[in-house]
C-alpha positions in Angstrom: 6.5 97.7 45.5 4.5 95.8 48.2 0.8 95.3 47.9 -1.8 96.8 50.3 -4.7 94.8 51.9 -7.4 96.1 54.2 -8.9 93.5 56.6 -12.0 94.2 58.6 -12.6 92.3 61.9 -8.8 92.2 62.1 -8.5 92.2 65.9 -9.4 88.5 66.5 -10.8 85.3 64.9 -10.8 84.9 61.2 -9.8 88.5 60.6 -6.8 88.2 62.8 -5.7 85.0 61.1 -6.2 86.7 57.7 -4.0 89.6 58.7 -1.3 87.1 59.6 -1.6 85.2 56.3 -1.4 88.4 54.1 1.5 89.7 56.2 3.3 86.4 55.8 2.9 86.8 52.0 4.5 90.2 52.1 1.5 92.5 52.0 1.3 95.7 54.0 -1.9 95.6 56.1 -4.5 98.1 57.3 -6.3 96.5 60.2 -9.9 97.6 60.9 -11.7 96.6 64.1 -13.3 98.3 67.2 -10.9 97.4 70.1 -7.9 99.7 69.7 -5.5 97.9 72.1 -6.0 94.4 70.5 -5.6 96.0 67.1 -2.4 97.7 68.1 -1.0 94.4 69.4 -1.8 92.6 66.2 -0.2 95.4 64.2 3.0 95.3 66.3 3.2 91.5 65.9 3.2 91.5 62.1 5.6 94.4 61.9 8.1 92.5 64.1 7.4 89.1 62.6 7.2 89.9 58.9 8.7 93.3 58.5 5.6 94.7 56.8 3.9 98.0 57.3 0.8 97.8 59.5 -1.8 100.5 60.1 -4.3 99.8 62.9 -7.5 101.9 62.4 -10.1 101.5 65.1 -13.3 101.3 63.1 -16.9 100.2 63.5 -17.9 98.8 60.1 -21.5 99.6 60.9 -20.7 103.3 60.4 -20.2 104.0 56.7 -18.5 107.3 57.3 -15.9 105.6 59.6 -15.3 102.9 56.9 -14.8 105.6 54.3 -12.4 107.5 56.5 -10.4 104.3 57.1 -10.1 103.7 53.4 -8.9 107.3 52.8 -6.4 107.0 55.6 -5.1 103.7 54.3 -4.4 105.1 50.9 -2.8 108.3 52.3 -0.5 106.4 54.6 0.1 103.1 52.9 -0.8 103.5 49.3 -3.4 102.3 46.8 -5.5 99.5 48.1 -5.0 96.2 46.1 -7.2 93.9 48.2 -10.1 94.6 50.6 -11.3 91.7 52.8 -14.7 92.0 54.6 -14.6 89.7 57.7 -16.3 91.6 60.6 -19.4 90.0 62.1 -21.6 90.2 65.2 -24.5 88.0 66.3 -26.7 86.8 69.1 -27.4 83.2 70.1 -31.1 83.1 70.7 -34.4 82.2 69.2 -36.3 84.9 67.3 -38.9 85.1 70.0 -36.2 86.3 72.5 -34.6 88.9 70.2 -35.3 92.6 70.0 -35.6 94.7 66.8 -32.5 96.6 68.0 -30.5 93.4 68.2 -31.5 92.5 64.7 -30.6 96.0 63.4 -27.2 96.0 65.1 -26.2 92.5 64.0 -27.3 93.2 60.4 -25.5 96.5 60.3 -22.2 94.8 61.3 -22.4 91.5 59.5 -24.2 92.6 56.3 -24.0 96.4 55.9 -20.4 96.2 57.2 -19.5 94.3 54.1 -21.5 96.7 51.9 -19.7 99.7 53.5 -16.3 98.1 53.0 -17.1 97.1 49.4 -18.3 100.5 48.5 -15.3 102.2 50.0 -12.9 99.9 48.2 -14.9 100.1 44.9 -14.8 103.9 44.8 -11.0 103.7 44.7 -10.6 100.6 42.6 -12.8 102.0 39.8 -10.5 105.0 39.2 -7.6 102.5 38.6 -9.7 99.7 37.1 -8.0 97.1 39.2 -8.2 95.5 42.6 -9.9 92.6 44.4 -12.7 92.5 47.0 -13.2 89.4 49.1 -16.6 89.0 50.9 -16.7 86.4 53.6 -19.8 84.3 53.6 -20.8 81.1 55.4 -22.4 77.7 54.9 -25.2 79.4 57.0 -25.7 81.8 54.1 -27.2 78.9 52.2 -28.7 76.7 55.0 -29.9 78.6 58.0 -29.9 77.0 61.5 -31.9 77.8 64.6 -30.6 80.3 67.2 -28.6 82.2 64.6 -31.3 84.1 62.6 -29.4 87.4 62.8 -26.2 85.9 61.5 -27.9 83.7 58.9 -30.1 86.4 57.5 -27.1 88.7 57.2 -25.0 86.1 55.4 -27.9 85.4 53.0 -27.9 89.2 52.3 -24.2 89.3 51.7 -24.5 86.6 49.1 -27.3 88.4 47.3 -25.4 91.7 47.4 -22.3 90.1 46.0 -24.0 88.4 43.1 -25.7 91.6 42.1 -22.5 93.6 42.2 -20.6 90.9 40.3 -23.0 91.2 37.3 -22.7 95.0 37.4 -18.8 94.8 37.3 -19.1 92.5 34.3 -21.6 94.9 32.6 -19.2 97.8 33.1 -16.3 95.7 31.8 -14.2 96.5 34.8 -11.1 94.5 35.8 -12.0 94.5 39.4 -12.4 91.0 40.8 -15.1 90.1 43.3 -15.1 86.8 45.1 -16.8 85.2 48.0 -15.4 82.6 50.5 -18.0 80.5 52.4 -16.8 79.2 55.7 -17.5 76.2 57.9 -17.6 76.1 61.8 -14.4 77.7 63.1 -12.5 77.8 66.4 -12.7 81.5 67.0 -13.5 83.7 70.1 -17.0 84.3 68.6 -18.3 81.5 70.9 -16.9 83.2 74.0 -18.0 86.8 73.4 -21.1 86.7 71.1 -24.3 87.8 72.9 -26.0 84.7 74.2 -29.5 84.3 75.7 -29.5 80.5 76.0 -28.1 80.1 79.5 -25.4 77.7 78.2 -22.1 78.3 76.5 -22.2 78.2 72.7 -20.0 76.0 70.6 -19.4 75.5 66.8 -21.0 72.5 65.2 -18.5 69.8 64.3 -16.4 69.4 62.3 -14.5 72.5 63.5 -11.6 74.1 61.6 -8.9 76.4 62.8 -9.1 80.0 61.6 -5.9 79.6 59.6 -7.8 77.3 57.2 -10.2 80.2 56.5 -7.3 82.7 56.2 -5.5 80.5 53.6 -8.8 80.2 51.6 -9.3 84.0 51.7 -5.7 84.7 50.5 -6.1 82.1 47.8 -9.4 83.7 46.7 -7.8 87.1 46.6 -4.9 85.9 44.4 -6.7 83.4 42.0 -9.6 83.6 39.7 -12.4 81.9 41.7 -16.0 83.1 41.7 -16.6 81.5 45.0 -14.9 79.1 47.4 -16.6 76.6 49.7 -14.3 75.8 52.6 -14.6 72.3 54.2 -16.7 69.3 53.2 -19.2 70.3 55.9 -19.9 73.5 53.9 -20.2 71.6 50.7 -22.6 69.0 52.3 -24.7 71.7 54.0 -25.2 73.6 50.7 -25.9 70.6 48.5 -28.1 68.8 51.0 -30.3 71.9 51.4 -30.7 72.0 47.6 -31.9 68.4 47.6 -34.0 68.1 50.7 -34.6 71.4 52.5 -37.7 70.2 54.3 -35.9 67.2 55.7 -33.1 69.5 56.9 -35.7 71.8 58.6 -36.9 68.9 60.6 -33.4 67.6 61.4 -32.4 71.0 62.7 -35.6 71.4 64.7 -34.4 68.3 66.6 -30.6 68.6 66.7 -30.0 72.3 66.0 -30.2 73.5 69.6 -28.1 70.9 71.3 -25.5 70.9 68.5 -24.7 74.6 69.2 -24.8 74.5 73.0 -22.5 72.9 75.6 -23.6 71.6 78.9 -21.6 74.3 80.6 -23.7 77.1 82.2 -23.2 80.6 80.8 -21.4 82.7 83.4 -23.4 85.6 84.8 -20.7 88.0 83.7 -20.2 86.5 80.2 -19.0 89.2 77.8 -21.1 90.3 74.9 -19.7 92.3 71.9 -22.8 93.2 70.0 -22.8 96.9 70.9 -19.3 97.4 72.5 -16.0 95.6 71.8 -14.8 93.1 74.4 -11.3 94.0 75.7 -8.7 91.3 76.5 -6.0 89.1 75.0 -8.1 87.5 72.4 -6.4 86.3 69.2 -7.3 84.2 66.2 -8.2 81.0 68.2 -11.1 80.2 70.5 -11.2 77.6 73.2 -11.6 74.5 70.8 -8.0 73.9 69.8 -8.3 70.3 70.9 -11.1 69.6 68.5 -10.2 71.9 65.5 -8.7 70.6 62.3 -5.7 72.5 61.0 -6.4 71.8 57.3 -9.2 71.0 54.9 -8.7 68.3 52.2 -11.6 69.8 50.2 -9.8 73.2 50.2 -6.6 71.5 48.9 -8.5 69.9 46.0 -10.1 73.3 45.2 -6.7 75.1 45.2 -5.2 72.4 43.0 -8.4 71.6 41.1 -6.7 71.3 37.6 -4.4 68.6 38.9 -7.1 67.0 40.9 -9.5 66.7 37.9 -6.6 65.5 35.7 -5.8 62.8 38.1 -9.5 62.0 38.5 -9.8 61.8 34.7 -6.8 59.4 34.5 -8.3 57.3 37.2 -11.7 57.1 35.5 -10.1 56.4 32.2 -8.1 53.6 33.7 -11.2 52.1 35.2 -13.1 52.3 31.9 -10.2 50.7 30.0 -10.0 47.9 32.6 -13.7 47.2 32.3 -13.5 47.2 28.5 -10.6 44.7 28.5 -12.5 42.4 31.0 -15.6 42.4 28.7 -13.5 41.5 25.7 -11.9 38.7 27.6 
C-alpha cells in the first residue's frame, strides 16, 4: 500500500519541489495551496510522470477550518495521512516602520499559524493511530533575524518555539508520532518575484543560493529518518552558530550589509505582483529567476544524511593523525 503525504504551499517554490520529491519516491500526494490552476497543473504532472495519485485541494492555510477540511478530504479520498509537511509562507520586504498591523497579522497567520493549523489537523488523525510524521519547515532566519524581513523572521522564530513545545508533549504522552524541523538557507524560488515589496527595488536571496530541490531532498530525508532537526547548507549552520557567539556583532554587520544584500539594482516594476492577500496566477514552478547562481546540492546536507559514515571516517582520520604524531615524537 502506498503512503500518503500532505504538502502545504504545494503550488510553487519549495512546496512544489517537495511534491515532486515525494511523488518520485512513490507517495500519493495531497497538494494544498491557494491558486487552483497551478495546483491542478502540478497534480497532473506528478500523475503522468510518476503514476501516483494526486489530490489538489485549494486551501488558505491561514484558515483553520479550511485546513481541517483538507485533511478530512485527504483521508476520505486517498487514505490515512502518513506524513504532513508544512511549507506555506508569505512575507513583505520592508522595514517595520513601513508595515501595517494588518500585514503583520496576515504574514503571521500564513507563515506561523499555517504550520500550527496543519500540525493540529495532522495530529488529530495521527494520535488515533499512534503513528505518522510531521515536518515543520523553518529557516536560518528563525535563529538569526535580518532587516526587511521582520514578518517572516518573527513567524519562523514562532514555528521553532511551537515545534519544541509540541515535541516535549509527544514525548510526555509516549506517542510514536515523529516531529522534525528542517531549517533552510536562501533558495531560488518565486518568493522574490511575488512577495509584497515596499523597497522600490527587486528582492533577491542572500548568497549562497540553493535550488529548491536541495530543500525538498532534506525534507524527504527528515520525514523518513530519525532526526530532531536538520540545518540545510553551511550558510544556515554559520548563521545559527555565529549568532550564538557574537549576536551584537551580527546586528551591526546586518545594519550595514543587510539591505543591499537583499535588494538588486533593478527597479521594482509598478505592476509587480504581491501574493500576501491573494494568490498570484501564472506559470510559476519550483524555481525562481536565479538558476544561474543557485547550487544544485549541499555538501553539508550530504554529511548530515550520511553522518555515521562521515564521523567514522573523521574518527579514522583523527586517529591516523594522532598515531603519526606519536610515532614522530618517539623517533
